[in-house]
C-alpha positions as CSV (number, residue, x, y, z in Angstrom):
1,M,5.7,84.6,-53.8
2,S,8.8,86.6,-53.9
3,S,12.1,85.1,-55.2
4,A,13.6,85.9,-51.7
5,Q,11.3,83.3,-50.3
6,S,11.3,80.6,-52.9
7,T,13.3,77.5,-52.8
8,G,13.1,77.0,-56.5
9,T,11.7,73.5,-56.2
10,D,8.4,72.2,-57.6
11,V,8.9,68.5,-56.7
12,E,7.0,67.1,-53.8
13,A,9.2,67.1,-50.6
14,P,10.3,63.7,-49.4
15,A,9.2,61.8,-46.3
16,G,11.7,61.8,-43.4
17,L,14.5,59.4,-42.9
18,A,12.7,56.9,-40.8
19,D,9.5,57.0,-42.9
20,S,11.5,56.6,-46.1
21,A,13.2,53.5,-44.6
22,R,9.9,52.0,-43.5
23,A,8.3,52.7,-47.0
24,L,11.2,50.9,-48.6
25,A,11.1,47.9,-46.3
26,D,7.3,47.6,-46.7
27,G,7.5,47.8,-50.5
28,R,5.5,51.0,-50.7
29,T,8.2,52.7,-52.8
30,T,11.6,52.0,-54.4
31,A,15.1,53.2,-53.8
32,T,15.3,54.2,-57.5
33,R,12.2,56.4,-57.2
34,L,13.5,58.1,-54.0
35,V,17.0,58.7,-55.3
36,T,15.6,59.9,-58.7
37,E,13.2,62.3,-57.0
38,A,16.0,63.6,-54.6
39,L,18.3,64.3,-57.6
40,A,15.5,66.1,-59.3
41,R,14.9,68.3,-56.3
42,I,18.5,69.1,-56.0
43,E,19.0,70.0,-59.6
44,A,15.8,72.2,-59.6
45,S,17.0,74.0,-56.4
46,Q,20.7,74.4,-57.2
47,G,20.4,77.8,-59.0
48,T,18.6,79.2,-56.0
49,L,19.8,77.4,-52.9
50,N,23.2,76.1,-54.1
51,A,23.3,73.5,-51.4
52,F,25.6,70.9,-53.2
53,R,29.2,71.0,-54.3
54,H,29.2,67.6,-55.9
55,L,26.5,65.3,-57.1
56,R,26.8,61.4,-57.6
57,A,23.9,61.1,-59.9
58,T,25.1,58.2,-62.0
59,A,26.6,56.3,-59.1
60,A,23.7,57.0,-56.8
61,L,21.2,55.7,-59.3
62,A,23.2,52.5,-59.8
63,E,23.4,52.1,-56.0
64,A,19.6,52.6,-55.8
65,A,19.0,49.9,-58.3
66,E,21.2,47.6,-56.3
67,A,19.3,48.5,-53.2
68,D,16.0,47.6,-54.9
69,R,17.5,44.2,-55.8
70,R,18.5,43.6,-52.2
71,L,15.2,44.7,-50.9
72,A,13.4,42.5,-53.2
73,A,15.5,39.6,-52.0
74,G,14.4,40.3,-48.4
75,E,17.5,42.0,-47.1
76,R,16.8,44.7,-44.5
77,L,19.2,47.4,-43.2
78,P,18.4,50.6,-41.2
79,L,18.8,52.8,-44.3
80,L,18.8,50.4,-47.2
81,G,18.0,52.5,-50.3
82,V,17.4,55.8,-48.5
83,P,19.1,58.9,-50.1
84,V,21.3,61.0,-47.8
85,A,23.9,63.7,-48.2
86,V,27.3,64.4,-46.6
87,K,29.3,67.5,-46.1
88,D,32.2,68.5,-48.3
89,D,34.7,67.9,-45.5
90,T,34.0,64.2,-45.7
91,D,35.8,61.8,-48.0
92,V,33.8,59.9,-50.5
93,A,35.8,57.6,-52.7
94,G,36.0,59.0,-56.3
95,L,35.2,62.6,-55.3
96,P,37.6,65.4,-54.2
97,T,37.2,66.7,-50.7
98,H,37.4,70.4,-51.3
99,F,36.1,71.5,-47.9
100,G,34.9,74.7,-49.4
101,C,38.2,75.6,-51.1
102,A,38.9,76.5,-54.7
103,G,41.4,74.7,-56.9
104,E,42.0,71.2,-58.3
105,L,42.2,68.5,-55.7
106,P,42.6,64.8,-56.3
107,A,39.7,62.5,-55.8
108,A,39.6,60.6,-52.4
109,T,40.7,57.0,-52.9
110,A,38.7,55.7,-49.9
111,D,35.6,56.5,-48.0
112,S,35.9,58.2,-44.6
113,E,34.8,56.0,-41.7
114,S,31.4,57.8,-41.4
115,V,30.7,57.2,-45.1
116,R,31.7,53.6,-44.8
117,R,29.2,53.2,-42.0
118,L,26.5,55.0,-44.0
119,R,27.0,52.5,-46.8
120,A,27.1,49.5,-44.4
121,A,23.6,50.8,-43.2
122,G,22.4,50.8,-46.8
123,A,22.2,54.5,-47.4
124,V,22.7,56.0,-51.0
125,I,24.8,59.1,-50.8
126,V,23.5,61.4,-53.5
127,G,26.2,64.1,-53.1
128,K,28.4,66.4,-51.1
129,T,27.1,69.6,-49.6
130,N,28.7,73.0,-49.5
131,S,30.8,74.2,-46.6
132,C,32.7,77.4,-46.1
133,E,36.4,77.3,-46.6
134,L,37.8,74.8,-44.0
135,G,34.7,75.2,-41.9
136,Q,35.8,78.4,-40.2
137,W,32.7,80.6,-40.4
138,P,28.9,80.5,-39.5
139,F,28.0,81.2,-43.1
140,T,28.4,79.1,-46.2
141,E,29.8,81.5,-48.9
142,G,33.0,81.5,-50.8
143,S,34.6,82.2,-54.1
144,A,34.9,78.5,-54.9
145,F,31.1,77.9,-55.1
146,G,29.2,81.1,-54.5
147,A,26.6,81.4,-51.7
148,T,24.5,78.7,-50.2
149,R,21.1,80.3,-49.2
150,N,18.5,79.7,-46.6
151,P,15.3,78.1,-47.9
152,W,13.3,80.1,-45.4
153,N,14.5,83.2,-47.1
154,T,17.1,83.1,-49.7
155,E,18.5,86.6,-48.9
156,H,19.8,85.1,-45.7
157,T,22.5,82.5,-44.9
158,P,21.6,79.1,-43.7
159,G,24.6,79.3,-41.3
160,G,27.8,77.3,-41.4
161,S,29.9,75.6,-41.8
162,S,27.4,72.8,-42.4
163,G,25.2,75.2,-44.3
164,G,24.8,73.1,-47.4
165,S,23.6,70.1,-45.4
166,A,21.2,72.2,-43.4
167,A,19.8,73.9,-46.5
168,A,19.4,70.5,-48.2
169,V,17.4,69.1,-45.4
170,A,15.4,72.1,-44.6
171,A,14.3,72.4,-48.2
172,G,13.4,68.8,-48.3
173,L,16.0,67.9,-50.9
174,V,17.1,64.9,-48.8
175,P,15.5,63.5,-45.6
176,A,18.7,63.9,-43.6
177,A,22.4,64.8,-43.9
178,L,25.6,64.5,-42.1
179,G,27.5,67.7,-41.0
180,S,30.4,68.4,-38.8
181,D,30.7,70.6,-35.8
182,G,34.0,72.2,-34.5
183,A,32.5,75.4,-33.0
184,G,28.8,74.9,-33.6
185,S,28.8,74.1,-37.2
186,V,26.0,71.6,-36.9
187,R,24.0,73.4,-34.3
188,I,24.2,76.9,-35.7
189,P,22.9,76.0,-39.2
190,A,20.3,73.8,-37.6
191,A,19.1,76.7,-35.6
192,W,18.9,79.1,-38.5
193,T,17.0,76.5,-40.7
194,H,14.5,75.1,-38.1
195,L,16.2,71.6,-37.8
196,V,17.3,69.2,-35.1
197,G,21.2,69.2,-35.2
198,I,23.1,66.8,-32.9
199,K,26.7,67.5,-31.9
200,P,27.6,64.1,-30.3
201,Q,30.2,63.3,-27.7
202,R,33.7,63.4,-29.1
203,G,34.5,60.1,-30.6
204,R,30.8,59.1,-31.0
205,I,31.1,59.4,-34.8
206,S,34.4,58.8,-36.3
207,V,36.1,61.6,-38.1
208,H,38.7,59.3,-39.6
209,P,40.9,59.9,-41.6
210,H,41.3,63.0,-39.4
211,S,41.1,61.0,-36.2
212,D,41.6,64.0,-33.9
213,A,40.1,66.6,-36.2
214,F,40.9,70.2,-35.4
215,Q,42.8,69.2,-32.2
216,G,39.8,67.4,-30.8
217,L,37.3,70.2,-31.4
218,T,35.4,68.7,-34.4
219,V,32.9,65.9,-34.5
220,N,30.5,64.7,-37.1
221,G,26.7,65.0,-36.4
222,P,23.3,64.6,-38.1
223,L,20.9,67.2,-39.3
224,A,17.2,66.3,-39.7
225,R,13.7,67.6,-39.3
226,T,12.8,65.3,-36.4
227,V,14.6,64.0,-33.4
228,A,13.8,60.4,-34.4
229,D,15.4,60.9,-37.8
230,A,18.5,62.6,-36.4
231,A,18.7,59.7,-33.9
232,L,18.4,57.1,-36.6
233,L,21.3,58.7,-38.6
234,L,23.4,59.0,-35.5
235,D,22.9,55.3,-34.7
236,A,23.8,54.4,-38.4
237,V,27.1,56.2,-38.4
238,A,28.2,55.9,-34.7
239,G,31.4,53.9,-34.0
240,A,35.1,54.2,-34.0
241,H,37.8,53.5,-36.6
242,P,40.6,51.3,-35.2
243,D,43.0,54.3,-35.3
244,D,40.6,56.6,-33.4
245,P,41.8,57.9,-30.0
246,H,38.4,58.6,-28.6
247,R,36.0,55.7,-27.9
248,P,33.0,56.4,-25.9
249,P,30.8,53.5,-25.0
250,P,27.8,52.9,-27.4
251,V,24.4,54.5,-27.0
252,D,21.0,53.7,-28.6
253,A,19.9,57.1,-29.8
254,S,16.7,55.8,-31.5
255,A,15.6,54.0,-28.3
256,A,16.3,57.3,-26.3
257,A,14.1,59.2,-28.7
258,R,11.1,56.9,-27.7
259,R,11.9,57.2,-24.0
260,D,10.4,59.7,-21.5
261,P,13.2,61.7,-20.0
262,G,11.8,61.8,-16.6
263,R,11.7,65.1,-14.5
264,L,14.9,67.0,-15.0
265,R,16.6,70.0,-13.5
266,I,17.4,72.4,-16.3
267,A,19.7,75.5,-16.0
268,L,18.8,78.4,-18.3
269,A,21.9,80.5,-19.1
270,W,21.7,83.8,-21.0
271,R,25.3,84.9,-20.5
272,P,27.8,83.5,-23.0
273,P,31.4,82.9,-22.3
274,L,33.7,85.9,-22.2
275,T,34.3,87.0,-25.7
276,L,35.0,90.8,-25.2
277,T,32.2,91.6,-27.7
278,G,29.5,92.5,-25.1
279,T,27.1,90.2,-26.9
280,A,23.6,89.7,-25.6
281,P,20.8,87.7,-27.3
282,H,18.6,89.5,-29.8
283,P,15.1,90.2,-28.3
284,D,13.5,87.8,-30.8
285,I,15.8,85.1,-29.7
286,R,15.3,85.8,-26.0
287,R,11.6,85.7,-26.5
288,A,11.7,82.3,-28.4
289,V,14.1,80.7,-25.9
290,T,12.0,82.0,-23.0
291,E,8.9,80.4,-24.5
292,L,10.8,77.1,-24.9
293,A,11.9,77.3,-21.3
294,E,8.3,77.8,-20.3
295,A,7.3,74.8,-22.3
296,L,9.9,72.7,-20.5
297,A,8.5,73.9,-17.1
298,R,4.9,73.0,-18.3
299,L,6.1,69.5,-19.1
300,G,7.1,69.1,-15.5
301,H,10.8,70.0,-15.5
302,H,12.4,72.3,-13.0
303,V,13.9,75.3,-14.9
304,E,16.1,77.8,-13.1
305,E,18.4,80.6,-14.4
306,A,22.1,79.8,-13.7
307,R,25.6,80.9,-14.8
308,P,28.0,78.3,-15.9
309,R,31.6,79.0,-14.8
310,Y,33.1,79.2,-18.2
311,G,36.2,81.0,-17.0
312,L,38.7,81.9,-19.8
313,I,37.6,78.9,-21.9
314,G,38.6,80.8,-25.0
315,L,42.3,80.2,-24.2
316,G,41.6,76.5,-24.7
317,F,39.7,77.2,-28.0
318,L,41.8,79.7,-30.1
319,P,45.0,77.7,-30.3
320,R,43.3,74.4,-31.1
321,A,41.0,76.0,-33.8
322,T,43.7,77.9,-35.6
323,A,46.1,75.0,-35.4
324,G,43.5,72.8,-37.0
325,I,43.0,75.3,-39.8
326,A,46.8,75.6,-40.3
327,E,47.0,71.8,-40.6
328,L,44.5,71.6,-43.3
329,A,45.4,74.8,-45.1
330,A,49.1,73.7,-45.3
331,R,48.0,70.6,-47.4
332,H,46.3,72.7,-50.1
333,P,48.2,72.3,-53.4
334,E,47.6,76.0,-54.3
335,P,47.7,78.1,-51.1
336,A,47.4,81.3,-53.0
337,L,43.7,80.3,-53.8
338,L,42.8,80.3,-50.2
339,D,40.8,83.2,-48.8
340,P,43.1,85.9,-47.2
341,R,41.3,85.2,-43.9
342,T,42.3,81.5,-44.1
343,R,45.9,82.4,-44.8
344,S,45.8,84.7,-41.7
345,A,44.5,81.8,-39.6
346,L,47.2,79.6,-41.1
347,R,49.8,82.1,-39.8
348,T,48.2,82.3,-36.4
349,G,47.8,78.6,-36.1
350,T,51.4,78.0,-37.1
351,R,52.6,80.4,-34.3
352,L,50.2,78.8,-31.8
353,G,51.0,75.2,-32.7
354,G,53.2,72.8,-30.7
355,R,53.7,73.8,-27.0
356,V,50.8,76.3,-27.0
357,V,48.3,73.8,-28.4
358,R,49.5,71.1,-26.0
359,A,49.0,73.5,-23.1
360,A,45.5,74.4,-24.3
361,R,44.5,70.8,-24.5
362,E,45.9,70.1,-21.0
363,R,43.5,72.8,-19.8
364,E,40.6,70.7,-20.8
365,V,40.6,68.5,-17.6
366,R,40.3,71.7,-15.5
367,Q,37.6,73.0,-17.7
368,H,35.7,69.7,-17.3
369,R,35.8,70.1,-13.6
370,R,34.9,73.9,-13.5
371,I,32.1,73.8,-16.0
372,G,31.0,70.3,-15.0
373,A,30.3,71.6,-11.5
374,L,27.0,72.8,-13.0
375,F,25.9,69.2,-13.3
376,H,27.1,67.9,-10.0
377,P,25.2,68.6,-6.8
378,S,27.3,70.4,-4.2
379,R,26.1,71.1,-0.6
380,G,25.6,74.7,0.1
381,R,26.4,75.8,-3.4
382,A,23.6,77.3,-5.5
383,G,23.6,76.8,-9.3
384,S,24.6,73.1,-9.2
385,G,23.1,69.7,-9.6
386,F,21.4,70.3,-13.0
387,D,20.8,67.6,-15.6
388,V,20.7,69.8,-18.7
389,L,21.9,73.4,-19.7
390,L,19.6,75.4,-21.9
391,T,21.0,78.3,-23.8
392,P,20.3,80.1,-27.1
393,T,22.1,78.5,-30.0
394,T,23.0,81.9,-31.5
395,A,22.7,85.4,-30.3
396,L,21.4,86.8,-33.6
397,P,19.0,85.6,-36.2
398,P,20.4,84.4,-39.6
399,P,22.5,87.2,-41.2
400,R,22.0,88.4,-44.8
401,I,24.0,86.8,-47.6
402,G,27.1,89.0,-48.0
403,R,27.2,90.3,-44.4
404,F,30.8,89.1,-44.0
405,D,32.0,90.1,-47.4
406,G,35.2,92.2,-47.5
407,L,35.9,91.9,-43.8
408,S,39.4,91.4,-42.5
409,A,40.1,88.3,-40.6
410,W,39.9,90.1,-37.2
411,R,36.6,91.8,-38.1
412,T,35.1,88.6,-39.4
413,D,36.1,86.9,-36.1
414,V,34.4,89.7,-34.1
415,A,31.3,89.6,-36.3
416,M,30.9,85.9,-36.0
417,T,31.5,85.9,-32.3
418,E,28.8,88.6,-31.9
419,A,26.4,86.3,-33.8
420,C,27.5,82.9,-32.4
421,P,29.0,83.1,-28.9
422,Y,27.1,80.1,-27.3
423,A,28.1,76.9,-29.2
424,W,31.8,76.6,-29.3
425,P,32.6,75.9,-25.5
426,W,31.0,72.5,-25.9
427,N,33.5,71.7,-28.6
428,V,36.4,72.5,-26.2
429,L,34.8,70.2,-23.6
430,G,34.0,67.4,-26.1
431,W,30.5,67.0,-24.7
432,P,27.2,66.5,-26.5
433,G,24.6,69.1,-27.4
434,I,21.5,69.3,-29.5
435,N,19.9,72.3,-31.3
436,V,16.2,72.2,-31.3
437,P,13.9,74.7,-33.1
438,A,12.8,77.5,-30.8
439,G,10.6,79.4,-33.2
440,F,10.7,82.4,-35.7
441,T,11.4,86.0,-35.7
442,P,8.5,88.2,-36.8
443,D,10.1,88.1,-40.4
444,G,9.8,84.3,-40.4
445,L,13.5,83.6,-39.8
446,P,14.2,80.4,-37.7
447,V,16.0,80.5,-34.4
448,G,17.1,77.7,-32.1
449,A,18.1,76.7,-28.5
450,Q,20.8,74.3,-27.3
451,L,20.2,71.5,-24.9
452,L,23.7,70.8,-23.5
453,G,24.8,68.0,-21.2
454,P,27.8,66.6,-19.4
455,S,30.0,63.8,-20.9
456,R,28.2,61.0,-22.7
457,S,24.7,62.4,-22.1
458,E,23.3,62.1,-25.6
459,E,20.5,59.7,-24.6
460,R,19.1,62.1,-22.0
461,L,19.4,65.1,-24.4
462,I,17.7,63.1,-27.1
463,S,14.9,62.0,-24.9
464,L,14.2,65.6,-23.7
465,A,14.4,66.9,-27.3
466,A,11.9,64.3,-28.4
467,Q,9.5,65.3,-25.5
468,L,9.8,68.9,-26.6
469,E,9.1,68.0,-30.2
470,A,6.0,66.0,-29.3
471,D,4.7,69.1,-27.5
472,R,5.8,71.9,-29.9
473,R,5.5,69.9,-33.2
474,W,8.0,72.0,-35.0
475,Y,8.2,69.5,-37.9
476,E,4.8,70.8,-39.0
477,H,6.5,74.0,-40.2
478,R,8.2,74.0,-43.6
479,P,9.9,76.6,-45.6
480,P,7.9,78.4,-48.3
481,A,7.1,76.1,-51.2
482,G,8.6,76.7,-54.6
483,P,6.9,78.5,-57.5
């Protein structure tokens, strides 16, 4: 096997999240064993995949031993003793939150709300995964940590900005991981590593202490190999912090994963929002998404091509995104260490802050009505009354490592928009979406498709994704084994 295809691991891949939790509850394994094996896989792969920024080896093993004592005493929690990972934008007490940046940062003094909830569910957090600097780009590379690589082919990126979490799960280092999604940053790496990635409704999973992260664009979401595992992780971390401004009513994602979705009307959209790049989906992606649409039709759903009325939704995205970057970049103790493209975004975000950002956020209500018309039946209007929108997750397969090196801020923006024009509108809207694996290019690179819905439609999307998974059995495909 070529080094370009090797994950560098020689330890047996783990069971999934739900299977691991069941094995622990049934006494068929121990948390100490699962965590020890996860740490061994991470260490063995770090020189090749480079998925992790920080490991908690000593603390994680101590927490695993405590989980074993609790299990032996009869205690049961959804994830008691199961190893998981979180992204490097997430506060874990005792570790710095570098969020892809270089420099010395102080350790977080408290867990974020999502980590608090993971711990309350019994999970053992083994470490923090790499992200590009402040989550800006669909690749996970930077001077602070190097390049995180795709376990399906290490010459290619796993995507970003949750690329470390995606690489860790796809390679079997951990059974599931938490990422964040401000413009597709869960769905894009899920597509490029053959995973299920859920972008939930805004507020479903708290992003506290950043309670309105990136001006409401960013949410946390799970990455896993199966819908059931992603749903289990979603259920474990869902819920608001007292200071959170967004509080959607609760859902039962795991129950939804076991439920038939019924017969749905599904809109298939090929044209992305206006980006001025002339982007069209790569032929391999068009073929894969077409096959997935045909599978949906075979399962009894009505699938019809349609065009969402995106309008100039980019006017609602750019000020919010750059203002979010500026807010985080301004807190860095050594701004000169930031990537020049980050400093450019900081300047833009500072100019577009205040009144411009407020106006962009005020546009959201009109955007909900215009784009939401796709989901509401209207007499005499074609292209309405759909339950789900299906699009490619990306327009291109995973780029090569280094594709974006040396580009100016503007050229980086153009290149990433050409590759990833489909995901970000749902961040503006705050609505849920799921990436599902759609297949592979002839070179064996994964590609994905999005199932997108209106406000608070996670349960329907999860049910549909689970039905597709049962039909297509994408979890049977794994990256090439290590040497």
